N, C-alpha and C positions, 0 to 999 in steps of 0.2 A: 334173630336174623341169621340167615345163612349167606355168608359173603364168600362165595367160592370155596376154597379148601379149608377156610378157617371158620370156626363157629364163634359168633360174637354174642355174648350173653345179652339178652334183651334188657336185663336190669341196668346194663351200662349203656344201652343204645337208645335211651329215651331222653331227649332234651326237652325239659319242661319249658314251654313257651306260651305266651299269651295269644289269644285268638286274633291274628292279624290276617286280613284278607289275602295278602300276597304270599303268605307263608302257609301252604297247605301240607297235609301229611305226606303226600307222595314226594314233594320236594324235600321234606325233612328226611325221609327214608333214603332218598338218593344221596343227600349230603353225608349221612351216616355210612352208607355203603362205600362212598368214595373215601371217607376218612379211614375206614377199616382197611381198604385196599392200600392206602398210603402207609399205614402201619405195617401191613404184611410185606411191603416192599422194602421196609427198613433193613439194613444190613447189620444191625446191632446183634452181635453174637455173644453177649454177656450172659452170665449165669442167671440173670434176672428175667430172661425171656420165659414166657409161659405159653401154654397151648391155647389160651383164651386171651383175646384182645380186650382189655378193660377200658371202655370209653366212659368218661365221667358224665353223669346227668347233672345239668345245670339249668337254673332258671334263666329266662330271657326277659330282660327289662326293655320295654318299649317306650322310648322317650316321647313318642307321638301320642301316647294314650292321655286323653284329657282328664281321666279319673285318677288324679295323683294319689288319692287315698288307697285305691285298689292296687296301684303300683307299689305303694309303701308296704302294704300287707305282704305282697309277694316278695318284695326285696328283703323285708325283715326276716322272713323265713330262710331265704337264701343266705343271708349274712350270719344267721345263727347256725345253719347247717355246715357251711364251709367257707363263706366269704368270697366265693368266686361266682361270677354270673356273666352272661352275654348281654350286650347292649345293641339294640337295633334302632333304626329311625333316628339316628344321632345327628344327622345333618352334615356330616363330613363327606364330601364327594369322593367317589372312587377315583376320579381323575387326580385329585390332590394327593390322596393316599398313594396311588401308583407313582406319582411324580416323586414323592418323598422316598419311596423304596428305590426308585431308579437313581436318584441323586446319592442315596446311601451306598448303593453298589458302586457307583463311580468313585466315591471317595475311597472305599476299601480296596478298590482295584489299583489305586495309585501305588507307585514304588514306595518302599518303606522310608526312603530319605525324604520324600514329600510329606508323608504322614507325620513323621516325628518333628516337623517344623511347627506343628500345632500340638505338641505333646501336652498331656493333661497337666495343668498347673496346680499350685497349692490350694486354689479355691475350687478345684474339682471341675474344671472346664477344659475340654480338648480331647485328644486321642489317647487311648490306653491300649497298648499292645497285648497280644494274647498271652495268657498265663501270668499277667502282672498281679492279678488278685488271687487271694487264697482265703478259704474259709475252713472251719473245722470239719465240714462234711466233704471236702474235696477240692481239687484244683479247678479253676476255670480254664476252659479251652476256647477262648473267644477274644475278639478285639472289639473295641467300642469307641464311640465318640459322644462326649457329654456336652450339653448346653442347657442353660437355665434362665430363670427370670432375671432380667436386667433392670436396674434402676437408672433414671437419668442422672446427669452429673449433679443436679441440684436436689436430688432425692435424699431425704433424711435417712433412708435405709442404705445409701450407697456405700457406707463404711463397713457394712456387715457382709461376711463371706458368702452367704447364700444369695446375695443380690449383686455380686460383682459382674463386671463385663465378661462377655463370652469371647472366645478366640475362634477365628474363622479361617478356613482354607483360602488360599490365594484365589481371588475372583477371576484372574486370567486363566488359571488352571481349571477351575470349576465355576463357570459363569452361571449366575442365577441360583447358586447353591444356598447362599445365606437367605435370600428372599423366600425361597421355598420352605426352609426350615422355620423361619420366623412366622410365616403364615400358618404352618401346621401347628406350631406351638400355641398360637392364639386360638385356633379352632379346637384343639384338644382340651385346652383350659376351659373353654366355653362348655364343652360336653361334661367335664368333671364338675363344673358348677351346677349343671342341671341334675346330675346324679346326686350331688350333695344335698340339694333341696328335698329330694325324695328320701334320702338317708335321714334327714332331720325329722321328717314326718314319721319314718319308721321307728325313731327313738322318742316319739311323743313330744317333739319340739315343734316350734313354729317353722314353717318351710324356709324362712329367711334367716334362720339361726346362724348358719355358717357364712352368711354374706358380710358380716361385720369386718372392719379393717383388721382387727386382731385375729380373725379367723382366715377366711379366704379372700378378704378384700385386698390383702397384700401377701399372696401365697408364696411359698417356696415351691417352685414348679420346675422340675428337671425333665428334660427329654434326652433319651439315650438311643443312639443307633447301635445295633448289635449285629455282628457277623460271627456265626458259629461255623467251625470247620473241624474235621477230624472225627475219629470214632471214640465214643465213650468206653471206658473200661472201669466199671465200679469196683472190680476186684483189686485194682491198683489205685483207687481213689481219684480217678480222672472222669470228669463229667463235662458236658457242654457248659453246664452251670450247676454248681453244687447245691444241695438242699438248703433252703433259706426262707425266711419271711421278709417281706418288704418293710421298710422302716416307717414310712409316712402314713398319710391318711388313706389314700387309695392309689391304684395304678390302672391306667388305661392302656391296654396292649393291642398293638397291631402286629400281625405276623403273616409270613408267607404260608404257602401250602405244605411246607415240609414239616412233618410231625416231629415232636420232640418234647413239648411241654407236658409235665406230669404234676399232679397234685396228690398230697397225702392228707385226706380229710381228718384223720385222727392220728396225730404224731405219737401218741402214747401207746397205741396198739402195737404189739410185737408178734411177728415181724410186721414192719410197716407195709401198708397196702398202697400202691401207686397206681393212679388212673390217668390215662391220656386225656388231654383237653384238645379236641380238634379245632382247627380254624374253620369258620363259617363265612363264606363270602358275604360282604355287606355288614357283618357284625364285628363288634369289638369284644375282646375278653377283658373283663374288669375284675379286680380283686382288692380287698381291704388290706391295709397295712397295720403295723403295730400301734401307731398313734390312735387309730380308730378302735382297736381292741382295748387300749387303755381308757379312752374316752367312755366306752360302753361298759367299763368295769368287767370285761371278759365276756360279755353277752355276744358280741359280734366277733367272728374269728378272723385272725390273720393267719392264713393257712400256709403250711410248709409246701414249697414247690421246687422243682428242679427242671433241668433240660438234659435230655440224653442225645448226644450226637450220634449220627448214623452213617457218617462218611460223606454225606451230601452237604453242600453249603446251605446254611439256613440264615435268614435275615428276619429281625424283628425290631419293633420300635416301642418300647415301654415309655409311658409318660407318667412321672411320679408327682403327686400333689400332696403338699403338707400345709398346715396353717402358717401364719406369719412367723417371722423370726422370733418375736417376743411373746408369742402366745403361750400361756401357761396351760400345759396339757394336764388336765385333772379330770376326775370322774364327773360326768355330766349330771346335772341335777335330777334328771329322770331315771338315772341308772343306779341310784343308791337309796337305801331305806335304813331304818334302824336295824333290820335283820340282814341287810346286805350292804355292809360298809365298804368304802373304797378299798380296792385290792392293790392299787399302785400308788406310789408316792408322786405327788405333783412335781412336774419338771418343765422348765422352759423348752419350747420346741427346738430352738437352735442348739441348746445344750444336749438334748437327747439325740438329735440327728448327728451332731458332731461325734458323740460317743459311738454311735452305731457305725458311722462311716469309717471311723478309725479302726474298727474291728475288721473291716473288709477291704479298705483302700489305704494305700500308703500315701503320705504327703498332704493330706487334707489340712488346711489351715484351721486353727482353733481360735484365731484372733477375733 
C-alpha cells in the first residue's frame, strides 16, 4: 500500500478476517490507510523509528459465526502464531463503550486531590498515579484506575483478596460513573466467556470446559481504565507502558484511535521486531495471558507487548480475566503426551497472580 509519503509493507497491512458481509475489502483498506496515517502523524522521535510502518496482521474472530468449529480452527492458529486477535460482533454497543471512555476521561480530568481520595488499596482497587509502577523493561508513564469482581457479603469468596469490594469516586462529583463501569464489566465478562468456549474447542476440549465454578464460574476479572500521556524515550527506558506479558487467561482491550500498542511476536529474536496493532472501529483487540500459556503447555502464546507514547493523550480499557481464586493452573489433559510432558509446575491461580502482581505493583495484599 502507498499511504502518502510513507510506504507501508503489504505484508503488515493484511488483517486476516472471516467473510462477514458488512466487512468488505474496500472498507478494510480504508481502515489500514487511516491507521498508517495515524502512525505517520505520531511525534515519537526515538531511535526506534524506521522508514517503514509495520502494522501487524491479526486474525479476526467473529462471535456471530454459527460454525464454532470453524472459528476454533482459525483461533487456534492465531493463538499459536502470536496470541493476539481482533473480536467482532461481540454484542457490546458502541454507545456503552463511548460512555465508558467518556466517564474515564472525566475521572482522569479531576484534580489530583480528588483522585487520591480513591488511591489504590492493598487489594488492588482504585487509582494509581503515573510512574507508580515499574518493570524491568522500563518505567510506566500512565495513570490508571482498577476495579474488579466483587462478592456479596455472604459470599464464601469474600475473604479472598481478588474478590474484595471496589472503591468508587464520589457519586456527587461523578454521577452515574459507578453504574456505567459495573454494566461494562458485566458485558466484557460475557464476551470473554464466549471467547473461552471457542478457546476450549481450539484445545480439543468440550466447549463448556471453562464454564465450571473452579474455572470461569467464579472468575477473577479486573477492569482497568488507563490514561497515557507524554512522550516515550526508549533510550532512557521510558515508555507509555514497558514491554510485558499479561498475567491471566486473556485480556479484552478497548482503545481510542491514538496509535501506540505494539507487539513482539518472537521475543527471542534479536533485535526484537515490534509491530503496531491499530484499533478498528467496532472491534476489540484480544490477547492471551500467561495462565493460558501454562494451561496449553506453551502451545498458545502469551505475547510480549508495550505502548509507545507520542505526546498525545491516549485512553484504553483492558479487561483481564483469570480463573477462580482456587483454580489449580496445570497443563490441560489435551496438551500433554508421553513425548510432551508438562513444562510448568502446577500452581494455584491466586498464588500465581499474587506473585506476578507483586513484581509490577507495590502494596498488593497476599492475604
